[in-house]
FIKOLZA-1660 file (N, C-alpha, C; in steps of 0.1 Angstrom, whole numbers, plus 5000, padded with zeros to 4 digits):
% residues 62
   i   px   py   pz ch aa at
   1 7255 2049 3609  A  M  N
   1 7265 2051 3622  A  M CA
   1 7274 2040 3624  A  M  C
   2 7287 2043 3622  A  V  N
   2 7298 2034 3629  A  V CA
   2 7299 2034 3642  A  V  C
   3 7297 2023 3651  A  S  N
   3 7304 2026 3664  A  S CA
   3 7317 2020 3665  A  S  C
   4 7323 2025 3678  A  R  N
   4 7337 2021 3680  A  R CA
   4 7336 2011 3691  A  R  C
   5 7348 2000 3688  A  R  N
   5 7349 1990 3699  A  R CA
   5 7347 2000 3713  A  R  C
   6 7338 1991 3722  A  G  N
   6 7337 1994 3736  A  G CA
   6 7326 2007 3737  A  G  C
   7 7323 2010 3729  A  S  N
   7 7311 2021 3728  A  S CA
   7 7299 2016 3731  A  S  C
   8 7290 2026 3738  A  S  N
   8 7279 2020 3744  A  S CA
   8 7268 2022 3730  A  S  C
   9 7270 2025 3716  A  G  N
   9 7263 2023 3707  A  G CA
   9 7255 2039 3702  A  G  C
  10 7255 2048 3714  A  G  N
  10 7249 2059 3715  A  G CA
  10 7259 2070 3708  A  G  C
  11 7252 2079 3703  A  P  N
  11 7259 2090 3695  A  P CA
  11 7270 2098 3706  A  P  C
  12 7282 2098 3702  A  D  N
  12 7292 2105 3709  A  D CA
  12 7289 2118 3712  A  D  C
  13 7287 2124 3723  A  P  N
  13 7286 2140 3729  A  P CA
  13 7293 2149 3724  A  P  C
  14 7306 2145 3725  A  A  N
  14 7316 2155 3722  A  A CA
  14 7313 2158 3705  A  A  C
  15 7316 2145 3697  A  A  N
  15 7311 2146 3685  A  A CA
  15 7302 2158 3677  A  A  C
  16 7293 2153 3685  A  L  N
  16 7279 2162 3682  A  L CA
  16 7281 2176 3686  A  L  C
  17 7287 2180 3695  A  I  N
  17 7293 2193 3699  A  I CA
  17 7300 2199 3686  A  I  C
  18 7310 2192 3683  A  E  N
  18 7321 2197 3671  A  E CA
  18 7312 2198 3658  A  E  C
  19 7302 2190 3655  A  I  N
  19 7297 2191 3642  A  I CA
  19 7284 2204 3642  A  I  C
  20 7280 2208 3656  A  D  N
  20 7270 2219 3659  A  D CA
  20 7281 2230 3657  A  D  C
  21 7288 2230 3667  A  L  N
  21 7299 2244 3661  A  L CA
  21 7305 2243 3647  A  L  C
  22 7307 2233 3641  A  Y  N
  22 7310 2235 3625  A  Y CA
  22 7300 2239 3619  A  Y  C
  23 7290 2237 3621  A  G  N
  23 7277 2242 3615  A  G CA
  23 7276 2253 3618  A  G  C
  24 7278 2260 3628  A  E  N
  24 7277 2276 3632  A  E CA
  24 7286 2282 3623  A  E  C
  25 7301 2278 3623  A  L  N
  25 7309 2288 3616  A  L CA
  25 7305 2287 3602  A  L  C
  26 7301 2275 3595  A  M  N
  26 7295 2273 3582  A  M CA
  26 7285 2283 3574  A  M  C
  27 7278 2285 3588  A  I  N
  27 7264 2295 3586  A  I CA
  27 7270 2311 3585  A  I  C
  28 7282 2310 3596  A  A  N
  28 7286 2327 3597  A  A CA
  28 7297 2328 3586  A  A  C
  29 7304 2320 3579  A  A  N
  29 7311 2318 3565  A  A CA
  29 7304 2320 3555  A  A  C
  30 7290 2316 3554  A  S  N
  30 7281 2319 3540  A  S CA
  30 7275 2331 3545  A  S  C
  31 7274 2338 3554  A  S  N
  31 7268 2350 3554  A  S CA
  31 7274 2360 3556  A  S  C
  32 7288 2360 3555  A  A  N
  32 7296 2370 3555  A  A CA
  32 7300 2379 3543  A  A  C
  33 7304 2388 3546  A  V  N
  33 7307 2400 3536  A  V CA
  33 7321 2397 3533  A  V  C
  34 7329 2396 3542  A  E  N
  34 7345 2394 3536  A  E CA
  34 7347 2379 3532  A  E  C
  35 7360 2382 3525  A  E  N
  35 7362 2367 3520  A  E CA
  35 7364 2355 3531  A  E  C
  36 7371 2363 3543  A  R  N
  36 7375 2352 3553  A  R CA
  36 7368 2357 3565  A  R  C
  37 7367 2350 3574  A  L  N
  37 7363 2353 3591  A  L CA
  37 7371 2359 3595  A  L  C
  38 7374 2368 3602  A  S  N
  38 7382 2372 3611  A  S CA
  38 7387 2365 3624  A  S  C
  39 7396 2364 3631  A  F  N
  39 7397 2355 3642  A  F CA
  39 7387 2361 3653  A  F  C
  40 7383 2372 3655  A  D  N
  40 7378 2377 3665  A  D CA
  40 7363 2373 3662  A  D  C
  41 7358 2371 3647  A  R  N
  41 7345 2367 3645  A  R CA
  41 7342 2354 3645  A  R  C
  42 7353 2344 3643  A  I  N
  42 7354 2330 3650  A  I CA
  42 7353 2329 3664  A  I  C
  43 7359 2335 3670  A  D  N
  43 7358 2336 3684  A  D CA
  43 7345 2338 3694  A  D  C
  44 7339 2347 3680  A  E  N
  44 7322 2353 3687  A  E CA
  44 7315 2339 3682  A  E  C
  45 7315 2336 3672  A  V  N
  45 7305 2323 3669  A  V CA
  45 7307 2311 3676  A  V  C
  46 7320 2309 3680  A  L  N
  46 7326 2295 3687  A  L CA
  46 7323 2303 3702  A  L  C
  47 7319 2313 3705  A  R  N
  47 7315 2316 3723  A  R CA
  47 7330 2317 3728  A  R  C
  48 7341 2318 3722  A  V  N
  48 7352 2319 3731  A  V CA
  48 7354 2330 3738  A  V  C
  49 7356 2332 3752  A  V  N
  49 7359 2338 3762  A  V CA
  49 7372 2342 3766  A  V  C
  50 7381 2351 3762  A  R  N
  50 7397 2349 3764  A  R CA
  50 7394 2358 3780  A  R  C
  51 7407 2354 3785  A  R  N
  51 7409 2358 3801  A  R CA
  51 7418 2371 3796  A  R  C
  52 7412 2381 3807  A  R  N
  52 7427 2392 3807  A  R CA
  52 7437 2394 3814  A  R  C
  53 7446 2394 3813  A  P  N
  53 7458 2396 3821  A  P CA
  53 7453 2402 3836  A  P  C
  54 7458 2398 3845  A  S  N
  54 7453 2404 3857  A  S CA
  54 7465 2414 3863  A  S  C
  55 7475 2413 3860  A  G  N
  55 7487 2422 3867  A  G CA
  55 7489 2433 3853  A  G  C
  56 7494 2444 3859  A  P  N
  56 7499 2458 3852  A  P CA
  56 7508 2452 3839  A  P  C
  57 7515 2440 3842  A  E  N
  57 7524 2434 3830  A  E CA
  57 7519 2423 3823  A  E  C
  58 7507 2421 3826  A  G  N
  58 7502 2410 3819  A  G CA
  58 7503 2396 3828  A  G  C
  59 7512 2397 3839  A  D  N
  59 7514 2382 3846  A  D CA
  59 7504 2380 3858  A  D  C
  60 7503 2371 3860  A  A  N
  60 7491 2367 3871  A  A CA
  60 7495 2372 3885  A  A  C
  61 7509 2374 3887  A  D  N
  61 7510 2379 3901  A  D CA
  61 7509 2396 3905  A  D  C
  62 7507 2400 3894  A  G  N
  62 7500 2415 3895  A  G CA
  62 7514 2427 3894  A  G  C
% end
C-alpha cells in the first residue's frame, strides 16, 4: 500500500467504504438478469434514501 504524505500510515476509511460499495455494485451487476442495472437498483444496492418533497408543489415551504 502506498501511503500519502502526512497520513498516519493506516488505511483510509473513506477509501475502504468506497471499495466495499463498488464490490456490492459488482456483485449486483454480475447477478442481474438485465444488461444494465437500473438507477433504482443501484440506489437500492448503495442504500440511497431519497427525501420526498414536503409541500404539495414539491417545495419545502409547503
